[in-house]
C-alpha positions in Angstrom: -5.4 0.0 -39.0 -4.0 0.4 -42.6 -5.7 -2.8 -43.7 -9.1 -1.7 -42.4 -8.7 1.7 -44.2 -7.8 -0.1 -47.4 -10.8 -2.5 -47.1 -13.1 0.4 -46.4 -11.9 2.3 -49.5 -12.3 -0.8 -51.7 -15.8 -1.4 -50.4 -16.7 2.3 -51.1 -15.4 2.0 -54.7 -17.2 -1.3 -55.4 -20.6 -0.1 -54.1 -20.1 3.5 -55.4 -21.8 4.7 -52.2 -21.0 7.9 -50.6 -19.7 7.3 -47.0 -21.2 9.2 -44.1 -19.1 12.2 -42.8 -16.4 11.2 -40.2 -17.5 11.6 -36.6 -16.3 14.9 -35.1 -14.5 15.6 -38.4 -12.0 12.7 -37.7 -11.3 9.8 -40.0 -12.3 6.3 -38.6 -8.7 5.3 -37.9 -8.1 8.4 -35.8 -11.2 7.8 -33.8 -10.1 4.2 -33.1 -6.7 5.4 -32.1 -8.1 7.9 -29.6 -10.4 5.2 -28.2 -7.5 2.8 -27.6 -5.5 5.5 -25.9 -8.4 6.4 -23.7 -8.6 2.7 -22.6 -4.8 2.5 -21.9 -4.8 5.6 -19.7 -8.1 5.4 -17.9 -8.6 1.7 -17.4 -5.8 1.2 -14.9 -7.5 3.7 -12.6 -10.5 1.5 -12.2 -9.4 -1.7 -10.5 -11.3 -4.9 -11.0 -11.5 -7.9 -8.7 -8.1 -9.0 -10.1 -6.5 -5.6 -9.5 -2.8 -5.6 -8.8 -2.7 -3.8 -5.5 1.0 -4.7 -5.1 1.8 -2.7 -8.2 -0.2 0.2 -6.9 1.8 0.1 -3.7 5.1 0.1 -5.6 3.9 3.1 -7.7 2.9 5.0 -4.5 6.3 4.5 -3.1 7.7 6.7 -5.9 5.4 9.5 -4.8 7.2 9.8 -1.5 10.1 12.2 -1.5 13.4 10.4 -0.6 15.3 10.8 2.7 14.2 13.5 5.1 15.7 11.8 8.1 14.6 9.1 10.6 13.2 9.8 14.0 10.7 8.4 16.5 10.5 11.7 18.5 7.5 14.1 18.6 8.4 16.1 15.5 8.0 12.9 13.4 4.6 12.1 14.8 3.6 15.8 14.4 4.6 15.6 10.7 2.6 12.4 10.1 -0.5 14.0 11.7 -0.1 17.1 9.5 0.4 14.9 6.3 -3.0 13.2 6.7 -6.1 15.3 6.8 -9.8 14.8 6.0 -11.0 16.0 2.7 -13.8 15.7 0.1 -14.3 13.1 -1.2 -11.2 11.4 0.1 -8.2 12.1 2.3 -5.8 15.0 1.7 -2.3 13.5 1.9 0.9 15.5 1.8 3.8 13.1 2.3 6.3 15.9 2.1 5.1 17.1 5.5 6.0 13.8 7.2 9.7 14.5 7.7 11.5 13.2 9.6 9.8 9.9 9.5 9.7 6.3 10.9 8.9 2.9 9.5 5.3 2.4 10.6 4.4 6.0 9.6 6.0 5.5 6.1 4.1 2.3 5.4 0.9 3.8 6.7 1.2 6.7 4.3 1.5 4.1 1.4 -1.6 2.3 2.6 -3.6 5.5 2.8 -2.4 6.7 -0.6 -3.5 3.4 -2.2 -6.9 3.8 -0.5 -7.1 7.4 -1.8 -6.3 6.3 -5.3 -9.0 3.6 -5.3 -11.5 6.1 -3.9 -10.7 8.6 -6.7 -11.4 5.7 -9.1 -14.7 4.9 -7.5 -13.6 1.5 -6.3 -14.3 2.3 -2.7 -15.8 5.0 -0.6 -13.9 7.0 2.1 -16.9 8.4 3.9 -16.2 11.2 6.5 -16.4 8.7 9.5 -13.9 6.4 7.7 -11.6 9.3 7.1 -11.8 10.3 10.7 -11.0 6.8 11.9 -7.9 6.8 9.6 -6.3 9.9 11.1 -3.3 9.9 13.4 -4.5 11.2 16.8 -2.4 12.7 19.6 -1.9 10.7 21.7 -2.9 7.3 20.2 -1.5 4.4 22.1 -0.6 1.1 20.5 -3.6 -1.0 19.7 -6.1 1.9 19.8 -8.0 2.7 16.6 -6.7 2.1 13.1 -3.3 3.9 13.3 -2.7 2.5 16.8 -3.1 -1.0 15.5 -0.8 -0.4 12.5 1.8 1.2 14.7 1.8 -1.5 17.4 4.5 -3.9 18.3 4.2 -7.4 17.0 1.9 -8.1 14.0 0.1 -4.8 14.1 -0.4 -4.3 10.3 -1.0 -8.0 9.7 -3.6 -8.2 12.4 -5.4 -5.0 11.2 -5.7 -6.3 7.7 -6.8 -9.7 8.9 -9.5 -8.5 11.2 -10.9 -6.1 8.6 -10.7 -8.6 5.8 -8.5 -6.2 3.8 -5.6 -8.6 3.4 -3.9 -11.9 4.2 -0.6 -12.7 5.9 1.9 -15.5 5.6 5.5 -16.3 6.5 6.6 -18.3 3.5 9.3 -16.3 1.6 8.5 -18.3 -1.6 5.0 -16.7 -1.7 6.2 -13.1 -1.2 5.8 -10.6 -4.0 7.2 -7.1 -4.4 4.7 -4.7 -2.9 3.8 -6.9 0.1 4.0 -5.3 3.5 6.6 -7.0 5.7 7.2 -7.0 9.4 10.9 -7.9 10.1 11.9 -9.1 13.5 15.6 -8.6 14.2 15.5 -10.8 17.3 13.4 -13.7 18.4 11.2 -11.6 20.7 7.6 -10.4 20.0 6.1 -7.6 22.1 8.0 -6.0 25.0 11.5 -6.9 24.0 11.2 -7.1 20.2 13.3 -5.2 17.7 11.4 -4.8 14.5 11.0 -2.9 11.3 7.8 -2.4 9.1 8.6 -2.1 5.4 7.4 -2.8 1.8 9.1 -5.8 0.4 10.9 -5.3 -2.9 12.4 -8.7 -3.5 15.6 -10.8 -3.0 19.1 -10.0 -4.1 22.7 -10.8 -3.2 25.4 -8.6 -1.7 29.0 -8.4 -2.9 29.9 -11.4 -0.8 27.2 -13.5 -2.5 25.0 -13.5 0.6 21.2 -13.4 0.0 19.6 -10.1 1.0 16.1 -8.8 1.5 15.4 -5.5 -0.3 12.8 -3.2 1.0 11.5 0.3 1.1 10.6 2.2 4.3 11.8 4.9 6.5 15.2 3.6 7.5 17.9 4.8 9.8 19.5 7.3 9.5 18.3 8.8 6.2 14.6 8.2 6.2 12.6 7.3 3.1 14.4 5.0 0.8 15.5 1.5 -0.3 17.7 -0.7 1.8 19.0 -4.3 1.6 19.9 -6.4 4.6 21.4 -9.9 4.8 18.9 -12.7 5.5 21.3 -13.8 8.3 20.3 -10.6 10.3 16.6 -11.5 10.2 15.1 -13.8 12.7 11.4 -13.9 11.6 9.2 -12.3 9.0 5.5 -11.7 8.5 4.3 -10.7 5.0 0.9 -9.0 4.6 -0.7 -8.6 1.2 -3.5 -6.1 0.5 -6.2 -8.1 -1.3 -9.6 -6.5 -0.5 -9.1 -2.7 0.2 -12.8 -2.1 -0.3 -13.3 -3.8 3.1 -11.9 -0.6 4.7 -15.5 0.0 5.6 -15.3 -2.8 8.2 -13.2 -0.6 10.5 -16.5 0.8 11.7 -17.1 -2.5 13.6 -13.6 -2.7 15.1 -13.5 -2.4 18.9 -11.9 0.7 20.0 -9.0 -1.3 21.5 -7.2 -4.4 20.4 -6.6 -6.2 23.6 -3.7 -8.2 22.2 -1.8 -5.4 20.5 -2.4 -2.9 23.3 -0.4 -5.0 25.7 2.7 -5.6 23.6 4.7 -2.6 24.7 4.8 -4.1 28.2 4.1 -7.8 27.7 6.1 -10.4 25.8 4.4 -12.6 23.3 5.7 -15.3 20.9 6.0 -15.6 17.1 3.6 -18.5 17.2 0.9 -16.3 18.8 1.7 -13.5 16.5 1.1 -15.8 13.5 -2.2 -17.1 15.0 -3.4 -13.5 15.8 -2.7 -12.6 12.2 -4.8 -15.4 10.8 -1.8 -17.4 9.6 -2.5 -21.1 9.6 
């Protein structure tokens, strides 16, 4: 900036021409500085085709108040319903109302907050019918609607993003990035007898014994929202899901009311191989 100012002054001296008055009463270097600051602060709000949605997910995690307790009883579902309401021109989300919480509800709030952020930036539209489809109904069985799919046993989140074209899933830990959604299976079962946890992946670490651990954010027992690390030895299987095309949220209009696979998993066993296939994993 100093060099440009010096050159401009030299040029004015040599040509002995009177320069035009500064725009808005500001010297040129100040105008350039304001322009650059505008780009730095505004441009990240308008994602391009190469937008870093993982970064957005990690940023939205910080907007969720920590702790609040963990529960899968009615008060937790009531809080989640109250936290997500229709609005104009996008959803009204109050995560502080969703307390106590549970893992699928916590990660669903993150997904919706990213969609809201993109809608505010004009990157996608959350029309009234789309907003209505994203709400948490009472009751809403597993596999029914958007929330029922996300909340289902097995690969609920992975299958939802696969069928809508909003994301892609994989099982290779080497491909995982912080900000990916992650379904952890604590046992080898999928469906009726599974024990699982839906989280946002944060990366790998090691515990005090040198054992590799998986770090993640979710609503965890017993404290609720927060970061946790578990040894890899405690995890039997994992499905990572990456948000890649959130603008395809509009395709939920064409989803059948019920996902015949996910809706059966509370009572019917499946397999990890079938879960992979149903999530579009080759």
